[in-house]
C-alpha positions, 0 to 999 in steps of 0.5 A: 499500499502506497501513500501520498506525501504532502507537507507545507512549512512557513518560511521567514525571509531569514531562511530563504538563502538556506532554502535556495542552497538546499533546493538548487544544490548550491552548497559546497559540501552536500549533506550525508543524505544526499548522493551527489553523484545523482544530483545531476538527475534532479530537474526543475519544473519552475525555475528561479535563480534568486529566491530572495529577490523574486520573493521580495518583488512579490511582497512589495507588490502587495505592500503597495496595495495596502496602507498597513505595513507588513511586519519584518518577522512575517513568513514571506514564503511557504515551502511544499514538500511532495512525495509518496511511499518509497515503493510507489517509485520503484526506482523510477522518478514518476515525473507525471506525478510531480507534473500533476502535483505541480498543477495542483499547487499552481491552481491553489496559489496562482502562477504570479505566486509561484517562486520555484519547483525542483524535483530531487532524485539524489535523496533516498526517495524522490520528492519535489520542493515547491516555494510559493509566496502566500498571497491571498486576494481579497475584496480590499485587495492582495494580502500577504497571509501565510497564516490563513494557509496553515490553520488545522482546517486548512491543512485537512482540506489540503490533504483531502483535495490533493488526494482527490485531485492528484493522489487518487489518480495514481492509486495513492491512499491519503496522508500516510507519512513515508518514514523512509524519506529523509529529506527532512531531518528528524529534528525538523519533523519532531518539531513539527509533530510537537506543534501539531500535538499542541494544536490537537491538545488545545482542540480537546481542551476546548471540547472538555470545557464545552462538555463541562458547560453543557453538563451544568445546563442539562443537570446531574441526570445528563452527565457528559461522557468523560473524554480521554485521548492520549496524544500520539507520541513523536515516535508513533507520529512517524508512522501515523498521519496526523490529519487522519488521527486529528479528524478521528479524534475530532469525530469521536468527540462530536460523536459523543457530544451530539446526545448532549447537544440534542438535550440542550436543544430540547431544554432551550425549546422547552424554556422558550415554550414556558416563556411564550406560555408565561407571557400569555398567562401574564396577558391574561392576568393583566386583563383579569385584573383590569376587569376585577378593578372595574367590577370592584369599582361598580360594587363600591359605588352601589354599596355607597348608594345602598348605604345612603338609602338605608341611612335615609330610611332609618333616619326618616323612620326614627323621625316619625317614630315608626315601628318598622317591624310592625309595619313590615309585618302588616305589609308582608302579605300584601307586597309579598316582600316588595323589597326582596322579590321585585326586580326594580330600582331600590328607589322604586322599592322604597317608594312602594314599600312606603306607600304600603306602610304610611297608612300606619304612621302617626303622621295621619293622626296628626293631620286628623287632629289638625283638621278637627282643630281647624273645624272647632275654630271654625264653629267657635267663630 
C-alpha cells in the first residue's frame, strides 16, 4: 500500500537563502543524505535563480496595495514538500506524478505567486520542493497571509483535495507519512509533530470545557461522557498521519457530544415554550385584573348608594317614630316582600314600601287632629 506525502512549512525571509542553497544544490559540501553523484538527475519544473529577489518583488507588490505595513518577522514564503511511499517510485522518478502535483499547487496559489519547483532524485526517496509566496486576494486587494494557509482546517482540506485531484489518480492513499523519506531532518519533523500535538491538545481541551458547560446546563441526570485521548507520541507519529488521527479524534468527540447537544437544544426549546406561555398568562392576568378593578369599583359605588338609602330610611323612620317591625309584618302579605322579590330599582322599591306602610304612620293621626282643630275653630267663630 502506497501513500501520498504532502507537507507545507512557513519560511521567514531569513531562511530563504538556506532554502535556495538546499533546493538548487548550491552548497559546497552536500549533506550525508544526499548522493551528489545523482544530483545531475534532479530537474526543475519552475525555474528561479534568486529566491530572495523574486519573493521580495512579490511582497513589495502586495505592500503597495495596502496602507498597513507588513511586519518584518512575517513569513514571506511557504515551502511544499511532495512525495510518496518509497515503493510507489520503484526506482523510477514518476515525473507525471510531480507534474500533476505542480498543476495542483499552481491552481491553489496562482502562477504569479510561484517561486520555484525542483524535483530531487539524489536522496533516498524522490520528492519535490515547491516554494510559493502566500498571497490571498480579498475584496480590499492582495494580502500577505501565511497564517490562513496553515490552520488545522485548511491543512486537512489540503490533504483531502490533493488526494482527490492528484493522489487518487496514481492509486495513492491519503495522508500517510513515509518514514523512509529523509529529505527532512528528524529534528525538524519532530518539531512539526510537537506543534501539531499542541494544536490537537488545545482542541481537546476546548471540547472538554464545552462538555462541562453542557453538563451544568442539562443537570446531573445527563452527565457528559468523560473524554480521554492520549496524544500520539513523536515516535508513533512517524508512522501515523496527523490529519487522519486528528480527524478521528474530532469525529469521536463530536459523536459523544451530539446527544448532549440534542438534550440542550430540547431544554432551550422547552424554556422558550414556557416563556411564551408565561407571557400569555401574564397578559390574561393583566386583563383579569383590569376587569376585576372595574367590577370592584362598580360594587363600591353600589354599596355607597345602598348605604345612603338605608341611612335615609332609618333616619326618616326615627323621625316619625315608626315601628319598622310592625309595619313590615303588616305589609308582608300584601306586598309579598316587595323589597326582596321585585326586580326593580331600589328607590322604586322604597317608594312602594312607604306607600304600603304610611297608613300606619302617626303622621296621619296628627293630620286628623289638625283638621278637627280647624273645624272647632270655625265653629267657635
